[in-house]
C-alpha positions in Angstrom: -0.8 16.0 13.9 -3.1 14.4 16.4 -4.3 11.1 16.4 -7.8 10.5 15.1 -10.1 9.2 17.8 -12.7 6.5 17.0 -16.2 7.6 17.7 -18.0 5.6 20.6 -21.4 4.3 19.8 -24.4 6.1 21.0 -27.6 5.3 22.5 -29.0 5.0 18.8 -26.4 2.4 17.8 -27.0 0.2 20.8 -30.7 0.1 19.5 -29.3 -1.5 16.4 -27.3 -4.2 18.5 -30.7 -5.9 19.2 -30.4 -7.1 15.7 -27.2 -9.0 15.9 -27.2 -12.7 15.5 -28.5 -15.4 13.2 -32.1 -15.4 12.2 -34.5 -17.3 10.2 -37.3 -15.3 8.2 -40.5 -15.8 6.3 -41.8 -13.2 3.9 -45.5 -13.1 3.4 -46.5 -11.2 0.2 -50.1 -10.6 -0.1 -52.2 -11.3 -3.4 -51.5 -8.5 -5.8 -53.0 -7.6 -9.4 -52.4 -11.0 -11.2 -50.3 -12.5 -8.8 -51.2 -15.0 -5.7 -50.2 -14.5 -2.2 -46.9 -16.2 -1.5 -44.6 -17.0 1.5 -40.9 -17.3 1.0 -38.2 -18.5 3.5 -34.5 -17.9 4.3 -31.8 -16.9 6.7 -30.1 -13.6 7.7 -27.0 -12.9 9.8 -26.4 -9.6 11.4 -23.0 -8.6 12.6 -21.7 -5.4 13.8 -18.6 -3.3 13.0 -17.0 -1.8 16.1 -20.7 -1.1 17.3 -21.3 1.8 14.9 -22.3 -0.2 11.9 -24.5 -3.2 11.2 -24.3 -5.5 8.2 -27.4 -8.0 7.8 -26.8 -10.4 5.1 -29.5 -13.0 4.1 -30.8 -15.0 1.3 -33.1 -17.7 0.5 -35.9 -19.0 -1.9 -37.8 -16.1 -3.4 -40.1 -18.2 -5.7 -39.9 -17.2 -9.3 -36.6 -15.1 -8.6 -34.9 -18.2 -7.4 -32.4 -18.1 -4.5 -31.7 -14.7 -3.6 -29.1 -12.8 -1.6 -29.4 -9.2 0.1 -27.4 -7.3 2.3 -28.8 -4.3 4.4 -26.4 -1.9 6.2 -27.7 0.4 9.2 -26.1 2.9 11.3 -26.8 6.3 12.9 -25.5 9.7 11.7 -25.1 11.9 14.8 -24.6 15.0 12.5 -28.1 14.3 10.8 -29.8 12.7 14.0 -30.9 10.1 11.5 -30.5 6.4 11.2 -28.9 5.7 7.7 -28.5 2.6 5.5 -28.7 0.7 2.2 -30.1 -2.2 0.9 -29.0 -4.3 -2.4 -30.5 -7.6 -3.5 -29.6 -10.0 -6.2 -33.1 -9.8 -7.5 -32.7 -6.1 -8.5 -30.3 -3.6 -9.8 -31.6 -0.6 -7.6 -29.4 0.6 -4.6 -31.7 1.4 -2.1 -30.7 4.3 0.4 -32.5 4.6 3.7 -32.9 7.5 6.2 -35.1 7.3 9.2 -35.8 7.2 13.0 -37.0 4.9 15.8 -40.8 5.6 16.5 -41.9 6.8 20.1 -42.5 3.3 21.4 -38.6 2.8 20.9 -39.8 -0.6 19.2 -39.9 0.4 15.6 -37.2 1.7 13.4 -38.9 3.7 10.4 -36.8 3.9 7.4 -37.8 5.8 4.1 -36.3 5.5 0.7 -37.0 6.0 -2.9 -36.9 3.7 -5.9 -38.4 2.6 -9.2 -42.0 2.5 -9.1 -43.6 -1.0 -9.4 -45.9 0.3 -12.2 -43.5 2.4 -14.4 -39.8 1.6 -13.5 -38.8 5.1 -15.2 -40.7 6.9 -12.3 -39.4 7.2 -8.6 -41.9 6.0 -5.9 -41.6 6.5 -2.1 -41.3 3.3 -0.2 -40.9 2.6 3.7 -39.7 -0.2 5.6 -40.5 -0.7 9.4 -38.6 -2.8 11.5 -40.3 -3.9 14.7 -38.7 -5.4 17.8 -41.5 -7.8 19.2 -38.8 -9.4 21.6 -35.4 -10.2 21.7 -36.1 -13.3 19.6 -38.8 -12.0 17.1 -39.0 -9.0 15.0 -40.7 -8.1 11.8 -40.1 -6.1 8.6 -43.0 -4.4 6.9 -42.6 -2.9 3.5 -44.8 -0.5 2.0 -44.9 2.1 -0.9 -47.0 5.3 -1.4 -49.9 4.3 -4.0 -51.4 6.4 -6.9 -53.8 7.8 -4.3 -51.1 8.9 -2.1 -51.8 6.3 0.6 -49.3 3.8 2.1 -49.8 0.3 0.9 -48.0 -2.7 2.5 -46.5 -5.2 -0.2 -44.7 -7.5 2.3 -44.3 -8.5 5.9 -41.3 -10.4 6.9 -41.0 -12.5 10.3 -37.7 -12.7 11.8 -37.0 -15.5 14.4 -33.7 -15.8 16.2 -32.0 -18.9 15.3 -31.5 -21.5 17.9 -28.1 -21.6 19.4 
């Protein structure tokens, strides 16, 4: 029996290395039906497992939801040629499963997923998170969903700034 050789990180894994470190975040949520606009704040730490998997653990004040904790995992599946990942949060019971790719600009990771609709939790809806590297110390995360008219609607934008060392 031969020894199993650990895979080497690929170019796609190296893209994710930009996320490693400690971050502070602000989430801007636009006004929605019956809800005023809001801004929430917190922190996030991103670490790597051997350059292949990346774990982002964060949390902070999320208004009426109170203090929340969330965990995102990201990696790249060479056999599917797609970025893959998951997201869980203490403010929800759904496990979000991501699949996506980096756009042509090489600055934005576009992650698609499905989960309970905002209007009817018994119906699955399409969602998208777009993680954009603006510069080494600043990135954004824009979250949207497909509305009843089939158009993408942004429901949250988060601004992440690298914590001072």
